[in-house]
N, C-alpha and C positions, 0 to 999 in steps of 0.2 A: 790671220790678220783680223783685227777687231776695229770697227769704225763706229764711233759713238757720236750721235747728234746732240744738239744743245738740250740741256735740262732746264725747263722753264718753271720754273718754280716747281666612361667606359664601364659589369655586374656578373653575378654568379650564373653559370649555365645550369639550368634545372632540367631541360628537356631538349633533346636533339632528335628530330625525325627526318630520315633521309629516304626518299622514294626514287627508285630507278625504274624507268620505263622498260617494259618487257622486251621491246624491240632493240634494246641496246646491243650494238654490234660489238662482239668480243670474240675474236678468232682464237685466242689462246689466253689462258690465265696469266696475268702479268706476274713477274717475279717480285718477291717482296723487296721493299726498298732497303731492308736490312741486309739483303744478300750482296756482299761486296762485289761479286762478279757481275751482277746485273747493273749495279751502280757504275762500275768502271766502263761498261760498254755503252752507256747512254751517249747519244749524239748531242753535242752541245753546240750552240751557235753564238754565244756571247763571248766577246774578246777574240773572235776568229773572223778574219775578213777574206780569206782565200776562197777558191772555187771548190775545193774538196771538202768532204765531210770529216769531222774530227770527233773522236770519242773523248769521254772524260779522262780515260787513262792516258790518251795520247797528248793531252795538253801539258804545256810546260809551265803553267801558272796555276795558282790556287783557285779552285772553283768549287762552289757548293751548290747543290741542286735540291729544291724542295718541291715535291709533287703535290697535285691537287688533293690526294688522299691525306698527305701530311698536314696541309693547311686546314682541311676539313676536320681532322681529328683534334686540332688545336683551337678550332673555332676562331681563327684569326680574322679580325675585321678591319685591322689597320696595318699600315706598313710596318710600324715598329713592332707590333705583336708578331707579324710574320717573320721578322728578322732576328728575334731573340735568340735563336739557336745557332746563328751563323758565327763560326769561329772568327776571332779578330775584330768583331764589332761589339762596341758597348752601346746598348740601346736603352733609352729612357723615355717613358710614355706617361709621365705624371700629368701632362697637360690635357690628356684626353685622346680621342681618336685621331685628331689632327695635331699639327704643331709638335711633333715628337723630336727627339734628338738621337742621332746615330753618329758615333765617333769611330773612325777606323783606327786601328792600332798604330800608335806613333804620330797621329795627327790630331792634336787636342782642339778640334773645332766643333762647336755645337751646331745644332740644327742639321742641315744636310749640306754643310759647306765643304765636306771632303769626299762625298760620294754623289753619284747621279742615279736617278731612277729612269729606267727605260720601260716603254710599253711596246712590245713587239719590235724591239731594236731601235726605237726612236725615243728621244728624251720626253718624259712626261712634262718637263718644264726645262727650258734651255739653261736657265740659272736656277738651280734647285734651292738656293738659299737667299732669295730676295727678302728684303725687309718686310716682316709681317706676312710673308707668302712663301712658306716652305713648300717643297714639291709634294709632300704627303697630304697637304690640304686639297690637292687637285686629283687625288687618286684614292680609290677604295678597293679593298680585296673582297671578291665575291666568287660565286661558283663559275663564272666565265673565265677564271684564271686556270690554265692547265698546269703550269709549273713556274717556278722562279729559279733563275740562274744568277748566282752571285759570284762575280770575279773580284778578288781582292788584290789591289795593286796591279802589277803586270802590265797588260796592254790597255788598261782602262783609260789612262790619260792620253793615249795615242789615238784611239778611235772615238772617244766620247768627250764632250765638253764638261769642264768643271768636275773632273773625276780623278783627282790624284790618289784617293784612298780606295776606290772601288766602284764597281758598276753593278746595279741590281736590275735585272731584266725580267719583267713580268710578261710571260708569254701566254697569250689567250688560247682558248680551246678552239678546235676545228672539228666540224662534223665528219662522220664517216659515210659509208655507202648506204646506211639504213637510218631510219628515224631513231633518235636516241635522246635521252635527257635525264635530268634528275632534279629533285627539289629538296629543300631542307627548311625545317621550321625550328626556331629557337625560342624558348621561353625561359626567362630568368626572373623569378619573383623578387629577388633581393633588390634589383635595380629597375623593376617593372619593364623588363625587356620583352618585346615582341618583334621577331625578325623572320622574314621569309627570303630565301635565296632560291634561284632557279636558273636552269639552262636547258635549252632544247635546240637540237640541230637536225637537219634533214637535207637530202639531196633534192634538187629541182630538175629542170630539163636541161639538156645540152651540156651536162657536166657541171653546172652551177650548183652551189650548195649554200644554204642559209642557216644561220644560227642566231639565237637571241638569248641573252642572259642578263641577270642583274639581281638587285635586292631592294627590299624596303624594310625599314625598322623604325620602331618608336621606343624610346627608352628614357627613363628619368635620369640615369647616370649613376656611376659608382659613388659619387658624392652628391647627396640630395640637395639641389638648389632651391627646391620649393616649386619647381615647374619642370616641364619636359625638356631635358637637356639635349637629347639627340633625336632628330626626326628627319626623315627623308630617305632618298634612295638613288639608284643608278640603273640605267638600262644601256645595253650595248647590243648593236646589230651588226652582223658580219655577212657579207656576200662574197663568195670566193669561187674560183674556178681553176682547175688543174689542166694545163695543156701538155702536149707531148714533151715539150722542152722548157716548160716554165709554169708559172702560176701567177694569179693576180688576186688581191684581196682588197675589198672596199669596206670601210668600217665607220660607223657613227656611234658616238657615246654621248649620253646626256647625264650629267650629274647635278642633282638638285637636292642638296643635303645641308642640314644644320647640325653642328656638333658643339657642345659646350666646351669652353676653354677654361680649364682650371688654372688659376693663378697661384701665387705664393701663399704660404700659410705661416702663422707665427710659431716660433719655436724658442726654447730656452735651454739652459743647462741645469741639471740637478747638482746636488752636493758632491757627487762623484765625478762631475764633469761630463756626464753623458747627455746627449741631446734628447730632450723630451718635449712634449706638448705643453702649452699654457693652460692653466685651469680655465674651464669654460669653453675650450675649443679642442675638439678631438682631432688630432693630426691625421688619423686614419680615415675618417669619414666626413668631417666637416669641410665646408667651403665658405668663402666670403660672399659668394653669389647668393642672392635671396630675392624674394618677391619685392622687398623694399626698394631694391635698385634695379628691378627688371625693366621698368619703364620710367625714364627721366626725360624731361624737356629742359634742355640746357640753352644758354644764351650765347650768341656770338654777334660780331659786327655785321654779319650777313644774314641775320635772322635766327630763328630757333634751330637747334640741333636736337634731333630725336634719337635718344639712346635706348636701344632695346637689347638688354642683356640676355633675354630669353631666346633671342636669335642666335646667340653664340657666334661661332664662325659660320657665316652663311655663304655657301658656294653655289653659283649657278654657272655651269660650264657646258659648252657645246664643242665637240671635237670631231673632226673629219680626217680620216687617214686613208691613204692609198699605198699599197705595197705590191711590188712586182719583181719577179725574178725571171730571167731568160737565158738559157744556155744556147747561144746563137752559133756555136761551133764546138767541136770536140775540145773539152778542157777550157773553154772560154765561157765566162758567165757575167752577165750584166744585171745589176739590181738597182732599184731605186725605191726609196721610202720617203713619202711626203706626208706632212700633217699640218692642218690648220686648226688652231684652238682659239676660242674666245671665252673669257671667264670674267665674271663679276664677283668679287669677294668682299664681304664686310666682316670685319673682326670686332666683336664687342666683348669687352672684358672689364672687370673691376680689379685694378692692379694695386695691391698694397704698396704704398710708398714708404711709410714709416709706422711704427707702433711705439706707444709710450703711455705713461700713466695719465689719467685724467687730471690729477693734482698738478702735474707739471704743465699740462696744457692750460689750465686755469691761471697758473702763476704767470705764464707767458702772455696771455691775451686778456685776462680779466680786468687788470688795472686800466688798460687802454680803452676797453669797452665802457667802463664806468666814466672815464674822462669824456668819451664821445657823447654820452647821454647823461647830462647833469642831473636829470630827474631820477636817475637810477641809484639804488642803494645797495644792490647785490647782483650777482650774476649766477646763472644756473644752466647746467647741461640738461636737456630734456629730449625725449624721443619725438621725432617728427610725426609718427603715425598716431601716437596716443597722448602725447603731451606729458607722459610720466617722467618724473625727475630721475636723473641718472645718479646712482649711488657712487660717488667719487671714490669711496674707500674700497668697495667690494662688489660692484656690479658684475654679474656673471662669474663671480668668484675670483675676479682679477682686477677690476677697476681700471682697465686699460682702454685706450682708444686707437683706432686706425686713422691715419690720413691716407686716403686712397685716391686713385685716379680712375674716373669713369671715362673710358677711352673707346670711341668708335673709330675704326680705321677702314677706309675704303680703298681697295686696289683693283683696278680694272686692267686687264692685260689681253692683248692679241698677239699671237705667235704664228709664224709660218716657218716650218723646218723642212729641210730636204737633205737627204744623204744619198748621193749617187756614187756607185763604185763599179769598177770593172776588175775581174779577177781571172787569172790563168794559171792552170796547173800543168807542169811539164817536167820531163826528165832531161837532164843535161849532165854529161860527164859522169854518169853512173850515180848521180844523186837526183833528188826530187825537189823542185821549187814550186811553191804555191804563192804567187805574187798577187798583190792587190794595190790598186791606185784609186783614191776616192776624193770626193769634194763634198764638204758639208757647208750648208748655208742656213743661217737663222736670222729672221727679221722679227723684232719685238717692239711693240708699242705699249707703254704703261702710263697710267695716271695714278697718283697717290694722294690721298687726302687723310689727314689725321687731326683730331681735335681731342682735348682732354679738359675735364673739369675736376677740381679737387673736392673730395667729399669727406665728411666727418662721420665715422661709424664706430659702433661698439665692437669689441673683440669677442665674437661669439660665432657659433655655427649659424649660417644664414644671417649675416651681420645686418644690423638695422641702422638707419640714419639718425643723426643727432643734430640739434641746433644748440648754439650757445647764445643765450638771451640775457638781456639786462632787465631787471625787475625794480619797480618802485617799492615804497614801503608797504603798499597794499598787496604786493605780489603780482601786480599787473605788468605785462610786457611793454616796455617803453622803447626797446631797441634790440637789435640782433646783429651778431657778427656773421651769421650764416643765413642762407635762404633755402629752406627745405633740404637742409643737410649739405648744401654746397658752400664751401668756403671760398672758392675762387672759380669763376668761369674763364675759359680760354687759357688755362695754365699751360697749354701746349697746342701748337698749331702748325700744320704743314700742308702745302698745296703745290704739287708739282706734276710735271709730265715729261716724258722723254721717249726716245726711241733708239734702237741699237741694231746694227747689222754686224754679223759675225761671218767671216769666210775662212774656211780652214781646208788645206790640202793635206793629205796623208798618203803614205805608201808603206807597204810591208812585204817581207819575203820570209815565208816559213820554209826553212831549208832542212830537208831530211837527208842528212849526210850518210847515215847507215840505217839499216832496218831498226836499230835500237838507239839511234842518236840523231 
């Protein structure tokens, strides 16, 4: 049942150093992940709601597991990077560390519209494909992740919201009986990357255990915008206790991170029909983002709008979680997972709307500009920062122009999620049943604000702003079509808020008819 209330209006790795504390508890050397027998006997928790444990071999649905060692060897820092090797998923990360695309086989939906992301069994975000707020913007991969379990299809849509194509469960690390930890330092000169990851866990008194993990990094980005594209980090604190017949975990996560959002790039076709880059714009390394558009003061009916492209996608998130399991009788298990999250996200980006020749632009607007300013005798395209005239025929080797949208989008969201279930495993009639009954509740409040201004820019790496001006016979400016490179203020506007309540009941019976079926 779904109740809706009114709506009111990424660089090369050059150095990786990993340090493991000498007190790391390790009773036996783990089997290699490439060992099929070891992988088949892994206990999995995703897609399984019953009271009994289930190995990977025993599952009747497709599941992929990725260990911490695997993630570390790939230096995966984003959700999309971590999922590139999962069968049945098409993964695309051209937008940067956030705002990726994952398509499940057979469901051609972009973003995260067909899969859901879980963190310790609860959704990272109830709706993983909100406008301008993909679930991967609220999640970062670091050393506090123990493993990832990916269920493709199967029970995903039964036990999780908005998951017809699959479920991705990020399971965090838990400390052992002795002090343990590790650290990792990454340095990448190509993108000016400096990153530190760390995790440490230790036992406390009376059976309680504490662990802390997270990361911090500073990086220009794989496409150089002329400023630092990725900066910030995350910290996660867990307090847990194991009882005779259960356990409880309390968790706090703080994410304060900025990641650049790479928007579209201009492409063309060569004489053979192959897609290639445009002269003056390298499709592999260039971006429209630049210092010229990093800070803009735009106009609106409600006052100035401050656009800061150097902030990129700015996320400030606080998340509190409480997880509990209790086996209150033989074969009976009660579990509850609850999470409260509050997040403030601002997405800044310069979005190419169209690209064309400067000659065509002058033909379209030049005559009207001359009519508007009778003292003018000619029109000219010139750069905002230097006043230099734009070569209509061959500037940057192409003579082309962008009409772009400088767009800041603000999304504030509060979520409360709770998943309560009771499970019982028993034998009946010579067969085994593992039943579960559960209730899922989600309460979401969201505000959404969007503003756009159209800008005129050249087609080059680190694109620069242009003005179209009217000149008199002495070459003096007597009028202009644009203002500091802006052709239109308020070309797009949205201001809304809303809330949603979702209630879902579910039940399952895992029936073991024979030892092999």
